[in-house]
Structures are given as C-alpha cells and as structure tokens.
C-alpha positions in Angstrom: -101.9 28.8 -166.8 -98.4 30.0 -166.2 -97.2 31.4 -162.9 -97.1 35.0 -164.1 -100.6 34.8 -165.5 -101.9 33.2 -162.4 -100.5 35.9 -160.2 -102.4 38.5 -162.3 -105.6 37.1 -160.9 -105.6 39.3 -157.8 -107.5 38.4 -154.7 -110.0 41.2 -155.2 -110.8 39.9 -158.7 -111.7 36.5 -157.5 -115.2 35.2 -156.7 -115.5 34.7 -153.0 -118.3 34.1 -150.5 -119.5 32.3 -147.4 -121.2 29.5 -149.4 -119.8 26.5 -151.3 -120.4 25.2 -154.8 -119.2 22.2 -156.8 -116.8 23.1 -159.7 -115.8 19.5 -160.5 -117.9 16.5 -159.6 -116.1 13.6 -157.9 -117.2 11.4 -160.8 -115.2 13.7 -163.1 -112.3 14.0 -160.6 -109.1 15.7 -161.7 -105.5 15.8 -160.5 -104.7 18.8 -158.2 -102.6 20.6 -160.8 -105.6 20.5 -163.2 -107.9 21.6 -160.3 -105.8 24.7 -159.9 -106.0 25.5 -163.6 -109.8 25.1 -163.6 -110.2 27.3 -160.6 -108.0 30.0 -162.1 -110.1 30.0 -165.2 -113.2 30.4 -163.0 -111.5 33.2 -161.0 -112.4 31.2 -157.9 -111.0 30.1 -154.6 -110.8 26.5 -153.6 -112.5 25.9 -150.2 -110.0 25.4 -147.4 -109.7 22.5 -145.2 -111.1 24.5 -142.3 -114.1 25.6 -144.4 -114.8 22.1 -145.6 -114.6 20.8 -142.1 -117.4 23.2 -141.1 -119.6 21.9 -144.0 -118.8 18.2 -143.2 -119.9 18.5 -139.6 -123.4 19.9 -140.6 -126.0 19.2 -143.2 -124.3 21.7 -145.5 -122.3 18.8 -146.9 -125.4 17.7 -148.8 -125.2 20.8 -151.0 -121.8 19.7 -152.2 -122.1 15.9 -152.0 -121.4 15.4 -155.7 -118.0 17.0 -155.2 -116.9 14.7 -152.5 -114.2 13.3 -152.2 -112.6 16.7 -152.9 -109.3 18.5 -152.9 -109.1 21.5 -150.6 -107.1 24.7 -151.2 -105.0 24.0 -148.1 -101.5 23.1 -149.4 -99.1 21.4 -147.0 -95.6 20.2 -146.8 -94.0 18.0 -144.1 -90.8 16.1 -143.7 -90.1 12.8 -142.1 -90.4 12.6 -138.3 -87.5 14.3 -136.5 -85.9 15.6 -139.8 -85.4 19.3 -139.9 -86.8 21.5 -142.7 -84.0 22.6 -145.0 -84.3 24.4 -148.3 -87.2 22.4 -149.7 -89.6 19.6 -148.9 -89.9 17.2 -151.9 -92.4 14.4 -152.6 -92.4 12.1 -155.6 -95.9 11.1 -156.7 -95.8 7.3 -157.0 -98.4 7.4 -159.8 -96.7 9.8 -162.1 -93.1 10.1 -160.8 -93.6 13.9 -160.7 -91.6 15.6 -158.0 -93.6 18.1 -155.9 -91.3 20.8 -154.4 -92.2 23.2 -151.6 -89.6 25.9 -150.8 -89.2 26.4 -147.1 -89.1 30.0 -145.9 -85.9 30.8 -144.1 -87.7 31.5 -140.8 -88.9 27.9 -140.7 -85.7 26.2 -141.8 -84.3 24.0 -139.0 -87.7 23.3 -137.5 -88.5 19.7 -136.8 -91.9 17.8 -136.6 -94.0 20.6 -138.0 -96.1 21.1 -141.1 -96.0 24.0 -143.5 -99.4 25.3 -144.7 -100.4 27.8 -147.4 -104.0 28.6 -148.3 -105.3 29.1 -151.9 -105.1 31.6 -153.6 -101.9 32.5 -151.7 -99.7 30.2 -153.8 -99.2 29.0 -157.3 -97.8 25.7 -158.7 -95.3 26.0 -161.6 -94.2 23.1 -163.8 -90.5 22.9 -164.3 -89.9 19.7 -166.4 -91.0 16.8 -164.2 -91.1 19.1 -161.1 -94.2 20.8 -159.8 -92.9 23.7 -157.7 -95.2 25.3 -155.1 -94.6 29.1 -154.9 -96.3 30.6 -151.8 -96.8 34.3 -151.7 -94.5 36.2 -149.4 -95.6 35.8 -145.8 -98.3 33.3 -146.7 -96.7 30.2 -145.1 -97.8 29.1 -141.6 -96.0 26.6 -139.5 -98.2 24.3 -137.4 -95.9 22.7 -134.8 -96.2 19.3 -133.1 -97.5 17.6 -136.3 -98.3 14.0 -135.2 -96.0 11.3 -136.3 -98.7 8.7 -136.8 -102.3 8.3 -137.7 -104.8 8.8 -134.9 -107.3 11.3 -133.4 -106.1 14.8 -132.5 -107.3 18.3 -131.8 -106.5 20.8 -134.6 -104.9 24.2 -135.0 -107.4 27.1 -135.0 -106.3 28.6 -138.3 -106.1 25.7 -140.8 -107.7 22.7 -139.0 -104.5 20.6 -139.1 -104.2 17.9 -136.5 -101.6 18.7 -133.9 -100.3 17.6 -130.5 -101.0 14.4 -128.6 -103.7 11.8 -129.4 -107.1 12.3 -127.8 -110.3 10.2 -127.7 -112.4 10.0 -130.8 -115.4 10.7 -128.5 -114.1 14.3 -128.3 -116.4 16.3 -130.8 -113.4 18.6 -131.6 -111.1 15.7 -132.5 -110.2 14.9 -136.1 -108.7 11.7 -137.6 -105.3 12.1 -139.3 -104.1 10.0 -142.2 -100.5 10.7 -143.2 -97.5 9.2 -144.9 -93.8 9.6 -144.0 -93.3 12.8 -145.9 -95.4 14.7 -148.5 -96.1 17.8 -150.4 -99.7 18.3 -151.5 -103.2 19.5 -150.6 -105.5 18.3 -147.8 -108.3 16.0 -149.1 -111.8 15.7 -147.5 -114.8 13.4 -147.9 -118.1 12.7 -146.2 -118.9 9.4 -144.6 -119.9 7.8 -141.3 -118.6 4.4 -142.0 -115.1 2.9 -141.3 -112.8 5.7 -140.1 -115.5 8.3 -139.5 -114.4 9.8 -142.8 -116.2 13.2 -142.4 -113.8 13.7 -139.5 -110.7 12.7 -141.4 -108.0 15.0 -142.6 -106.4 13.2 -145.5 -102.7 14.1 -145.8 -101.8 10.8 -147.6 -103.4 11.2 -151.1 -101.3 11.5 -154.2 -101.8 14.8 -156.0 -102.2 13.0 -159.3 -105.4 11.3 -158.0 -108.8 12.3 -159.3 -110.9 14.2 -156.9 -113.7 16.7 -157.0 -113.3 20.5 -156.5 -115.4 22.7 -154.2 -115.2 26.5 -154.4 -116.3 29.4 -152.3 -119.4 31.1 -153.8 -121.8 33.8 -153.1 -125.4 32.8 -152.3 -126.4 33.7 -155.9 -123.6 31.7 -157.5 -124.3 28.7 -155.3 -127.9 28.6 -156.7 -126.8 29.2 -160.2 -124.0 26.7 -160.2 -125.8 23.9 -158.3 -124.8 20.6 -159.8 
C-alpha cells in the first residue's frame, strides 16, 4: 500500500482496543514492511512496545504466544554513541542491503545520545528504490534522552518503555534488558522467555527489519475471541 493510501486510513477508522490478538504467527513470520501492509489491510494497529511489555509481565502473554517473537509498532532511530542527529538516521539491513531512512525533525537535530520514537499508526514507510523511508506524522516523534551506549539492564521511559539512563540491577522488577547495535532504524521486537537473558524483559533494538517475526495487534474483546489463533 502506497503512502497516500495508507494515510487515508485515519485513526478513527482503525480497529483499536485494550486486548491483543495475533495477526501473523511467528511460524509464518514476515519482514516489518510486510507486517505494515498486512496491518493496513486489516485496518489495525500494531501493539506498541509498552503494551507488549504489559502482556509479557503477566499471563496475558499466553493469549498471544503463537505470535511471539513479534514486531511491535514502536519505530525507533538512533545514531552512534556521541554522534549528533543531523538530517536523517540511516541503517542498511545486512540481509537485504535495503537502506532504512528516518528523517530527523528539526527540533531534535543536534541532539546526541538519544533515540527517536514514533508509534504506529503515526508513521508510514515508503519504498523509494532500495530505500525504505519512515515518514512520521507531524508532531509524532518523541525523543528519549540518555539512550544507553551498551547492552545491560535499565529503567525505561514512561511513554514508550525504552531503556534509558544508567545501568541498574536486574533484580529491580522495573528494569528491562536492552539489546542494541551501533546505529539502527527499525521497530522494537519482543518475545517471551525465562531462559538465558530473561527474554520477556528484553527490549530488542538489534533485529534486522527484514527478519521474519509475528505480528500482534490491538483488538476489542470480541475481536480477540473471534481472531484467536
């Protein structure tokens, strides 16, 4: 679906709710660009990182287990440590050589050691040749400052659930584990697991957008029952 058509799907026309449902099973995992297309066709909203975190810390995860590992609708962009944001953040997917491009709002240009965040459906992704350009809606980009430079355990920001600040003990129930790379444009990934890495606590900001993952959407209670996989 093109950018113009996607923008016609207004927020009020989308199916939203406090429950979650699996749109794509992990066994049928899709790349993130394809996930966006499927969600647009369904007039849905991809569950955010914050919403998925809530499910993963309770038994709610069992209702969506077939969708895990999943993409979230939380799109992010971060530069290398100590590099200032300029006009764009760019990331080349090692698997496909596609270039993901996130345009940095003027008010955030010059900022160092932060991470830019936009939540679905407040952005679209447009293909321009080998480039995949993220177009956030006006005013839809948040800046989470003090984005950690290395993997570890951190407290998170209140709006998006992104790790921030200094490392803390993993015994802190509010702490989340961060997995990151040097620089990246792409969505947060989440999974359930209590084995190595306490995966249900892990915020994955290192996955390639071309990888195959499940998709979990917001649903109403009725849709959650109807669409149970």
